[in-house]
N, C-alpha and C positions, 0 to 999 in steps of 0.2 A: 705608705711610700709611692716615690714614684720611680720604684727599680724593682724588682722581684728576685729572691737569691735563689741561687741555683745550687749545683753542687759544691761540697767542700774539695779545693785543691791543696790547702797546706794547714798546717796544725802545730802551734806551740806550744808553751808551758801553761800561758793561757789562751792566748788569743786565734782565733781560728780563721783561714782568710776561704773564701769562695768565691764562685763565680757569679756575678748579677747580672740583670739585662734593664736596660732603661725600658719602660713602660709607652714612653712616648714615640723615642727612635729608635729601639731595639739595639739600641749601641750594648757589644756588651764590655766589661768590665770588672776588676777586682776589688772586693769587699774585704778589710781586717777589721773582724769585732771581738769586742770583749763586751763582759757584763760590766755596766755602767760604774757600779760600786766599785770594780776593781780597775778600771779604765784610766788610771793615772799615768802607768807607761806610756800606755796608745797614744793619751792627750799630749805627752812630751815630744813622742815621737811625730805626731802632726803638727805639730807647732815647726818641727825641723823640717819636716818634710814640705810645708806652704811657701816655703822659703826658697828651696830651691827648684831651679829651673835648666836641665843639663841633660842633652842626648843621651848620656851616659848614665841617667839615674832615671828610676821609675818616675812617672809621670804623676804628680799629684790632681786629685778633681774634686778635692773637698771632702768635707765629715758630715754628718746627722748622727741623732739620737734616735733607733727607734725602739718600738716595742712588739716582739715577739714571741708567741707562747707566754704571755705574762710578765716575759723578762724585760727588762730596759736594757738595750745595748749601746755602746759607742763604735762608732763605725768610719771605719775610712776609705774613702776611695780612690783608687789607682787603678793605671793601665794593666789593660789585663796583658801578659806576657805568655803567647800561645805554645813557645820550646820548653816550656819548664824552668828548670834550673840547671847547672852548668853538673850540680852531683847528680842530677837524673840522667844527663847526657851520657856520665861517666858511669852510672848503674848499666845502661843500654848498652854503648860499646866498648867496656872492660877501660880503658884510657885512651886520649884522642894522638892527634898525629902533633910533630911539632908545627906546621903552618897553621893548623887551627888553634894551638895555645898561642902560639905570638899572635893571631886576630883578636882574641878574647881578651890577652892579656893589656894590649893595647889600649881597650876599650875601657876595661878596668881601671888603668891608669888615668885614663882621660877625666874618669869621673873622679878619683882619688885625687886630682890635680884642681879641679872645682873643689872639689869639699874642703882639701884644706887652702885654698887659697881664700875661703868665707870662714876659717877658723874652726872646723867642724872638723871631730875625728870620728869616723864610724863605729871604732871597735868590734865589729864582728864580720870583718871580711875571710869569706870560705863560698866554697862551690854551692852550698846552698842556700847563701843569700846570692848570688849571680842569678838573673833572669836572663831569659832567652827569646828575643823577640825577632819579627822579621828584620829589622836594623841591625842585629847584635846584642852585644852583651849588656846589662844594665844592672847596677846596683842597687841592693833593696833591704828590707826589714833594717829598721834606723832606730829600733828598740834599746840599742845599746848605746847611740850615739853620743856626744855631749860636744859639750866647747873643749879646747886643748886647755883651757886655764883652770878647769875643773876638775876634782881630784879624784874623783869617783874613779873605780876601775871595773868593767866589766867583760865580756864575751864567753869565748868557745876555749875551754882549755887547751886544747891540742892544736889551737892556732895563735896561741898569746904566746908574744915576746916574752925573753927573759925578763926583761926590766917590768912587766904586768905581772908576770906570775910571782915575783917577788913582792909586788905591790908596790913597788916605787911609783912609776908613772905611765900615762899610758897618752902620749902626744902621735903628732905626723908618724913618727918612726916606726909605731907598733902596727899601724896599718899598712907600711911594708913590708914587714915581717910577713904579718899573715899573708901579705901578698903571696910573698916567696913561697911560703908554702902551698897557699891555691893552686901554684903553678906546679908544685910539684904533684898534687892531686890530681891534678890534671895529666903529668906526666905517667903515673905510675896507677892511676888507677884506686890508690889509696890514701888513708890519713897520712898527715906527715911524720906523726909517731904511731909506734906499736901502742896499742891500749892498755893500762895497767894502772892501777892507785899508785905508782910511783913517778909516773910521766910527767905531772906537773913540777916535782921536786926536779926532777931531769932537765928539765926546760930551764927550772929559775936557775939551777946553782952548778950542773954539770960543766959548764962551757959547751958540750956537744951540739953540733947543727943535725938536721933532719939528715938521713942518708939518700945521696944521690944516687939514682941507678948508673950502672957502669955505662949505658949505651947512650947516654947523653952526648949531642955536640958539645963542642967546644964555646960556641958562644952561648946555649941555654944555659952550662956550668958558669959561666962568667957574670950572667945574668942575677941568674939565682946566690952567686957568691954575694951581689950587689945589695943584694935584698936582706940577704941571710948573714948580716955580722952581729957579733954577740953586743959591742957597743953602739946603744943605738945613734951615737955621733957618726958614728961611721958609714951608715946606710944611707944610699943614695937616697934622694927625693923624689917624689913624682915627677916631676918635670924633667930631671936626669936621665931618668930611667926612661924617658918618651924616646929619647934619644938613643937608644943602646943599641947596636945592629941588629940585636935576635927581635927588634920589632919591626924592621924593615921587611914587611908582609903586605903585597899589593895585593890590592882588591880588584882584580881581576873578575873575568867572569867565570871562570871556570871556578874559584874559590866561591864566588858568593852561590854558585848553583849548589856547591857541597854545604855550605851555611846555610841554607834555606830549608837545605834538608834534613834540618836536625830537629824540627817539630814535627808535632803529629797535626795533620789538618782537623779544622772543626768543623767541617761536614765533609760530603761531597762535592758541595760547589768549592770549595776551597780551591783558589786559580794557582797557585804557587807550584801544589805536587800535580797540578794534571798539565799544566801548561807543556811540559816535556813531553808528556805522552802527546800533545798536539803536534809539537816541532816534530817527532820520531814519525807520527802518521806522515804527516806533509815529506818527510824523508823519502819514506820508501811506496808513496804514492803508485809508483811507478811500475812496481815488484806486480806482475799478474798474478801469479799464483798465492801469492800472500801470506807467506810461509815465511819470511823476513818480519811481516807486521805483526804476526800471530806470536813469532818469540820475543818481538821485543815490547809488547803488549804483556808478555807474561811476564818478562824481567821485571817489569815497570809495577806488575801487581805485588808480585814477592818484595820489591824496593818498598812498597807503600806498607806492606805487612809488618817488616822489620822495623821501619821509621815508627810506627803506630804502638809497637810494643806488643802486638797482639802474635805474632810470629809467620811462617811462610802461608801467604794466601797462596792459590792457585786457580786453573780456570776448570776444575777440573768438575764433574758431576755430580760432585756432594753441595754444589749450591742450590739454594732453593730459591725459586722463581714466585715474586711475589706481584701480584697485579692487583689492581683497585676494580671490588663487584661491580661498580659501575661499567 
C-alpha cells in the first residue's frame, strides 16, 4: 500500500473508519474499510461518492483493495474531518447555541440541495453522519443512500419520517424530516424521540411530532415546523428552506473563530488553535509585569484542554519537563 493505516476513528455495523497517512506526501486522510467478501454495501457507497463533488459533502479520494493481516479489505479513501461529528460536538457541549445551529444547518441544506438535484436521497441524515472540518459541516456516510426512484428503505429509526417508518416510500422529503430531527438534536443535546421499542410505531402511526423545547425562538420553531410535517408533500424542499430567515447567519469573524474552536488540534503545531494565542501576546506585549499575558495564556490552555476533551489543563507544577538527552 502507498499509505499507512492509523488508529480507528469510527465504527459501524460492518465497516471501520481509520486515519491514514500517505507514504509519499505524509498527507492525512480517512479510510473506510470492510472485508472484501462483505463489501457489497461499501462498494455501492463508493459508486455514489465517486459521482459527487460539493463542498458540503465529504470529499472522495479513491478506493483500493488491500491485504492486511491475511484479510482482503475493500477501502474507500476520503477527506479527514478533524472536528469529528456534530454528535461528538453535542456530547462535548451538551447542546449548541442557535447561531451555531443555523450555521451548520445552512451547510447541511446546501449539501442536501446538491444531492437532491442529482436524484440522490441520503436516507440517514443525523448528527453522527455530519462531519466537521475547518470549513464547516459536511454530509458523510452514504451507506444508506439511493436513487429517489429505488423502493428500498433504510436509515436510523429515530430519524425516520412517518412514511419511511410505515415502509411506504423514502424520497427527498424524508431527508428533510431527518434534518428537522437533527436540528432538534442540536438544540436539545438529545435524540429527537425517547428511546423504546414502541418509538417506531409512534413515529409511523400516531401523528405526533417530536417535542420542541419551550425555549426555542419563533424563527427556529417555524423552521422546524416546515421540516417536520406529517404529510411529505407539505414539507419544504432544501431549496426553500435555504431562504428561511432562521438561516440568516452572517459568517463574521467572531463566529468563524468560534466555529474553528470546535475541533481538536491534530498536533501542537496546529496553526488554528495557537494563532489566537499569538494574537493575544501581541496585544499585551507592552504589559511590563506580564501578569495580563500570563492570565491570558492560562485561559487559552484551559480552553484547549476543554476543546480536546481532556479536561482543565493548567500551568501548575504537575507538568513534567521532557528534554532530548542530546
